[in-house]
N, C-alpha and C positions, 0 to 999 in steps of 0.2 A: 561728300556732295560732288556731283559731276561738274565738269568744266562748263557745261551748257546750262547749268541750273538757272542762271539769271537771264537767259536769252528769252525774249518775249514769246509767249506761246503762239501768238498770231504769226510770228515769223517762222514757226515750225509746224504749221498746219499740215496734216497728212496730205500727201500729193504734191507739196511744194518741192522745188529742187533744192539741193544742198546749198547751204549758205555759203557764199563766196566771201563775204566780209562780215565780221562780227565785232561788236564793241561790248565790253562788260565793265560796269562801274567806271566809266570813262570820266575823267576830270581834267580840267585845265584852269588853274588859278593864276592870276597875274598880280604881282606885287606892285601896287601903285603908291607906295608910301613916299612921303616927302623925305629929304635927306635926314640923317640921324640927328644933326645939330638942331634942325627945325623941330623934330619930334621931341627933343629933350626940352627945348625952350618952351614949347607949346604944351608939353605934358601929354602928348598923344602917342598912341601905339601904332603899329603897322596897319596899313590899309590894304586889303586883299579883294580883288574882283573875282568872284567865283563864276567865270564865264560859262563853264560847263561843270556841272555839279553832280556827276554820278548818273550817267545814262547807259541804258542797254538797248541794243538793237541788232538785228541780223538781216542781211540783204541776200535773198536767194539769187542764184545765178540766172541772168537773163531778165531780171525784173527791175523796176524802178522804185526806190524808196525815197519819198520826199519828206523833208523837214520843213515845217511852216511855223510861223510865229511873228510877233511884232519885232521891229528893229531893236537889237541889243539882247535878244533872248539867247544868243549863243550858236545860232545855226552855222554861220560862216566859220566860227572857231572849230566846230566839229569837222567841217570840211577840210580845214587846214591840218587838223590832227590826223585825219585819215591818210592824207597824202604825205605827211611827214614834214610839213612846213613848221608845225609846232610840236614840241614834245609833251606828252601827257604828264600831268602832275601825279596822277594815279590811274589805275585801271588798265584794261588790256585791249589791244587791237589785233585781230587775227585776220589773215588773208589765207583762205583755203586751209584753215586750221593752224597756220604758222604764225607765231607771235611776232609782230613787227613794230609794237609800240615801245618807246623808251630807248635810252642810249644803250642799254645792255643788249638790245636786239638789233643793233645797227647792221650787223652782217646779214641778218634775215631781211631787214628792210632794203638793204642794197640789192639783194637777190630778187625781191618781189616788186620793187619800185618800177621797173620798166613795164610792168603789166597794168599800171594805173596812170591816168593822166587827169589834168584838171582844166576846165574851161572857166574863165574868170568873167566877172560881171561887166567890166569895161573892156571891150575888145581893143580900143585904141591905146589904153594904158598898158595892156599886156603884150602888145606887139612892138618890136624895136622899129622906131620910125626911120631909122638910117638904113635899114635893110630892105631889099626887094623881097616880095612875097616868096619867090622861089627859094631864097636862102632861109627865110623864116620857116617854111614848111619842110625844107630839106634838113634842118638842124637835128631833129630827133632821129632821122634815118642815119645820118653820119655819126651821131654820138653813139648810137647803138650798133653801128657797123652792119646794119641790115643789108646795105648795098655799098659797094666801094667804087664802082665805075661811075665816072661823072655823067655819062649819057644815060646810064640806067637810073641814076638818081633823078635826073631831069625828067625822064619818062614817068617815073613813079610819082613825082610832084604833079605832073600834068594830069595823071589819073586821079589823084586825090582832090585836086581843084575841081575836076569834072564831077567827081562823086558828091561834092557838096554844092553843086549848082553853079560853079564858076568855069571860066575858060582857061585852058593851059596858057594862053597868051597873057592872062592876068598875072602870071608869075613875074613878069617884067616890071610890074607897077610897085609903087611904094604904098604903105598903108593909108596915108592921107588921101590917096586918089580914090578911095572906096567909100561907099555909104556905110552907116553903122551896121546894118544887116549884112552887107558884104564882108565887112571886117570880122563879124562873128563867124561867118562861114570859113574865113581864113583861119580863125582860131580853132575851129572844129577840124579843119583839114590838118593843121599842125598837131593837134591832139591825136588824130588817127594815124599820123605818119609813124609813130612809134609802135603801132599794132597792139594797142592795149586791150584788155578784156573789161576794164572797169573805169568809168569816167565819173569824176566828181564835178558837178555842174553848179557853180556858185552863182545863183541869180543870172543865168546867161541871157535872159531876154528883158530884164528890167529896164535897161537903158535904151530899149528900142521901141518904135511906134507899134501900136497894137496889130496893124495889118502885117508888119514885118515879124512880130513875135510869132504869129501863127505859122508863117513860112518856116522859121527856124525850128519851132516845136515839131512841125510835121517832118522836117528834114531829120531831126534827132530820132524820131520814132521810126522812121524808115531805116535809118542807119542801124538802129537797134535790132530790128528784125533781120536785116541782111547780114550783120556781122556778129550777132549774138551778144551784144554788149550789155552790161550791167550798169545802172546809173544810181548815184546818190545825188538827188536833185534838191537844191536849196532855193527856197522862194518864200516871199510873203504874200503872193498872189494866189489865192485859193482857186480861181478859175483856171490858172495855168497848171496848178498842181492836179486838179481834176482831170485835165486833158492828158497829162503824161504819166500819172503814177499808177502803180499797182498796190502800193502801200503808202500810208501817210502817218507821220509822227508829229504831233503838235507840242512845240516847246514853249516853256515859260520860265524865265529867270534861270536858264541853264539846266532845266529838267524837262523830261518828257512827261506830260500830264495825260496824254491819251495817244494811243496808236492802234491802227486797224487797217484792214483792207480798204481801199479807197471808197468803193460803193457803200460799205458798212458805215464808214465815218461820215460820209456826206448825207446819207439817208437817215441815220439815227445817231447824231452826236450825243455823247453822254456828259462829258466834262463841261461845266459852265463856260470855261474859256473857249473851248471849241465852238460852243453855241454862239458866243460873242463874235468870233471870227466869221462864222458862217452868216450871222444876222447882218454883218456889214456888207454882204454881197447884195446889190440891188435886186429886188423882187420883180423881175421883168414879167413874170407871169401874173402878177397881181393877185396872188393866191389869198391874200388877207391873213396869212399865218401870223399868229401872235409873236411879238418880239419882246425880249426883256433887255432893255438897255443896261450896259455895264459901264458905270462911270469910272473916273480916275485914270491914272497913268501907271506905267510899269515902274515899280519901286527901284531904288538904286541897288545895283548888284553888289555895291561895297557894303551896304547895310540892309540886307533883305529882311523882310518880316519873319518873325518866328512861326513855327507851325507850317501850315500850307502857305506857300508864297503868294497864292492868288487870293487869300482871304480878304485883304483890304477892299477888293473890288467885287467880291462874289456876293450875289444876292441871297445865297443859301448858307452863308458862313454862320457857324455857331461856336461855342466856347472851345469845343474839341479842335476845330479848324485853326484856332489861334495859337495853340500850344503843341500840337502833335502833327509832324509831317505825315502825309498820307502815303500809303504803300499801294502799289499797282494791283488791281484785282481784275479778273475776267468779268466782263459785263456786256451782254448783248453782242458777242462776237468781237469785242475790243478789249484792250487793256486799259484801265482807267485808274488814275491816282486821285481819288476824290472821296472824302469821308461822307459827303451827301449821297453819293452813288452807292457806296458800301452800305449805308444805313437805309437806303430805299427812300430817301427824302425827295429825290428827283429821278 
């Protein structure tokens, strides 16, 4: 079997660019067990959270792959796995075909790490409040030794701040002197300072007002076109995802349940969970389209349901769904992990 056997067909559609980032069978489990003495006294075993439970995806160069889903589905864990903040429990992460996942590939990770950066959800928490903005943005330049002359570094910082819609004079300010949207612009400037090819964006606009969100998203799309950037975009807001993405993957309890090109997924969602997420968007056009409400909450990742993890909430669940985990199949231009879709029931 070839190395790309598990990579989604959608991500390898003819005409697409070569994948820059790939994940195969990616898992991250967290041991949340109480201390051994407590387990012995209470007669309990270990407790493991399967935050990411075997997902595959590939991101072509120059495109934006978004992961969406409810809180706790594992989106942010995937982001941290890709940039190396977490080590995978199992599976592979490749950057331009080079394996960078796991401790055994630390040297490859170190070599590829400068080519990727991350933009975090809360710009105030991710910026050092004791540093002036000039020092914050200059840090990647100095760490990578891209420039060594102090004046050249200052000039480059001014260029980066201008590029994200700020002024070079803003380099003299501290983070608390900026609004939320301006702080996120500083975060983007810092990410770009290391001259990356790949940006992991973990809900970069969720802490901002709607009007400011639009400005930041437009900025990110402009920078992508000018600099040829590739994005992994994490969000729970489908309106945002529609605006920025070329491909979308829908996550539920650590697994991908559907993934497709953006227009395909929004125009013809196949998985019941995807439909539930889209039905939550207000119908501003008042089209009168039928909606099937899905009740319930996301089960505990410590004790997920057997079979399809979505079956307790699914209006189409049958006996097979309760015992057999579904495998992804091609359906309507998408990859869908659903027995009901496979059997033609929906």
